[in-house]
C-alpha positions in Angstrom: -23.4 -263.5 10.4 -20.4 -265.7 9.3 -17.6 -264.0 7.4 -18.3 -265.8 4.1 -22.0 -264.7 4.1 -21.0 -261.2 5.0 -18.4 -261.0 2.2 -20.9 -262.3 -0.4 -23.6 -259.9 0.7 -21.0 -257.0 0.7 -19.9 -257.9 -2.8 -23.5 -258.1 -4.0 -24.3 -254.7 -2.5 -21.2 -253.1 -4.0 -22.1 -254.5 -7.4 -25.6 -253.1 -7.0 -24.1 -249.7 -6.1 -22.1 -249.8 -9.3 -25.0 -250.9 -11.6 -28.1 -249.3 -10.2 -27.1 -245.8 -11.6 -27.5 -247.3 -15.1 -31.2 -247.4 -14.3 -31.2 -243.6 -14.5 -29.7 -243.8 -18.0 -26.5 -242.2 -17.0 -28.3 -238.9 -16.9 -26.8 -237.0 -13.9 -29.8 -234.9 -13.3 -32.0 -238.0 -12.8 -29.3 -239.7 -10.8 -29.0 -236.6 -8.5 -32.7 -236.8 -7.9 -33.1 -240.6 -7.4 -29.8 -241.3 -5.7 -29.6 -245.0 -6.9 -26.1 -245.6 -5.5 -27.2 -244.6 -2.0 -29.7 -247.5 -1.7 -27.3 -250.4 -1.5 -25.0 -248.5 0.8 -27.7 -247.7 3.2 -29.0 -251.3 3.0 -25.4 -252.5 3.7 -25.5 -250.8 7.1 -28.5 -252.9 8.1 -27.1 -256.1 6.6 -23.4 -256.3 7.0 -22.8 -253.7 9.7 -21.2 -250.2 9.9 -17.5 -250.9 9.1 -18.2 -253.0 6.0 -21.0 -250.7 4.8 -18.6 -247.7 5.3 -16.1 -249.5 3.0 -18.7 -250.2 0.4 -19.8 -246.5 0.5 -16.3 -245.2 0.2 -15.4 -247.6 -2.7 -18.5 -247.5 -4.8 -18.4 -243.9 -6.2 -14.6 -244.0 -6.7 -14.7 -247.4 -8.5 -17.7 -246.2 -10.6 -15.8 -243.1 -11.5 -12.7 -245.1 -12.5 -14.7 -247.6 -14.5 -17.2 -245.4 -16.3 -16.3 -241.8 -15.6 -19.5 -241.2 -13.7 -19.6 -239.5 -11.3 -16.7 -237.3 -12.3 -13.9 -238.0 -9.8 -13.1 -234.5 -8.6 -15.1 -233.2 -6.8 -18.2 -235.3 -7.2 -17.0 -238.9 -6.6 -14.7 -237.9 -3.8 -17.5 -236.0 -2.0 -19.9 -238.9 -2.6 -17.3 -241.4 -1.2 -17.3 -239.5 2.1 -21.1 -239.1 2.1 -21.8 -242.8 1.3 -19.2 -244.0 3.8 -21.0 -241.9 6.5 -24.3 -243.4 5.4 -23.0 -247.0 5.7 -21.2 -246.4 9.0 -24.0 -244.5 10.7 -26.8 -246.7 9.6 -24.9 -249.8 10.6 -23.7 -248.6 14.0 -27.0 -247.1 15.1 -29.0 -250.2 13.9 -26.6 -252.5 15.7 -27.3 -250.7 19.0 -31.0 -250.5 18.5 -34.0 -252.7 19.4 -34.2 -253.7 15.7 -37.9 -253.0 15.3 -39.5 -251.1 12.5 -39.1 -247.7 14.2 -35.5 -248.3 14.9 -34.8 -249.0 11.2 -36.4 -245.6 10.4 -34.5 -243.8 13.1 -31.2 -245.4 11.9 -32.0 -244.5 8.3 -33.0 -240.9 8.9 -29.9 -240.3 11.1 -27.6 -241.8 8.5 -29.2 -239.8 5.8 -28.8 -236.6 7.7 -25.2 -237.4 8.8 -24.2 -238.3 5.3 -25.5 -235.1 3.9 -23.7 -233.1 6.5 -20.5 -234.9 5.7 -21.0 -234.3 2.0 -21.6 -230.6 2.7 -18.4 -230.2 4.7 -16.3 -232.2 2.2 -17.8 -230.3 -0.7 -17.1 -227.0 1.0 -13.5 -228.0 1.2 -13.2 -229.5 -2.3 -14.9 -226.6 -4.0 -12.7 -224.2 -2.0 -9.6 -226.0 -3.4 -11.0 -225.4 -6.8 -11.5 -221.7 -6.1 -15.3 -222.0 -6.2 -17.8 -221.1 -3.6 -20.1 -223.7 -1.9 -22.8 -221.8 0.0 -25.4 -222.9 2.4 -28.0 -222.3 -0.3 -26.1 -224.6 -2.7 -25.8 -227.2 0.1 -29.6 -227.1 0.9 -30.6 -227.2 -2.7 -28.3 -230.1 -3.6 -28.6 -232.1 -0.4 -32.3 -231.7 0.2 -34.4 -229.9 -2.4 -33.1 -231.6 -5.6 -32.9 -235.0 -3.7 -36.5 -235.1 -2.5 -37.5 -238.0 -4.9 -34.4 -240.0 -3.8 -35.1 -239.3 -0.1 -38.7 -240.5 -0.5 -37.5 -243.7 -2.3 -35.0 -244.3 0.5 -37.5 -243.8 3.3 -39.9 -246.2 1.6 -37.7 -248.9 0.1 -35.0 -249.4 2.8 -37.4 -250.2 5.7 -39.4 -252.6 3.3 -36.2 -254.3 2.2 -34.9 -254.6 5.7 -38.2 -256.2 6.8 -38.1 -258.6 3.9 -34.5 -259.6 4.7 -35.4 -260.2 8.3 -38.4 -262.4 7.3 -36.1 -264.3 5.0 -33.6 -264.8 7.9 -30.8 -263.0 5.9 -30.4 -260.6 8.8 -31.4 -260.5 12.4 
């Protein structure tokens, strides 16, 4: 992919990461369930590669926090920045080294989703500790998996479909 095309797609995906959360009506509970900001970042890993997707993931929650105050910068947006950066990097790196078939997309996606959640858990543990609050395994499991089930399902369905459509349209290889 040439650098201009990569830059344009990266900018589009960053813009989507900024505006998709408006689809949940700025209601944090719904956003926490549907995870709309995660979709463009994961898609970035498959389209523009790990390093660029990592940058999109790191920038999106921080920029969104600065522009609209959602998510709250500390600890939420900072934790999300690490999580989304991991999503982008892992999905892009694994996908670039794979056979690029449908199964490889799903393996890259699931690995990235798990890695991002682990990174978020570790960072959240540290950030909440700085605040003097506890962040237990139960809180981690509830926030990262139980409450996020609708978003996880959306990611597992939409991302492979979007990647397949982009491949058919020759946007990505």
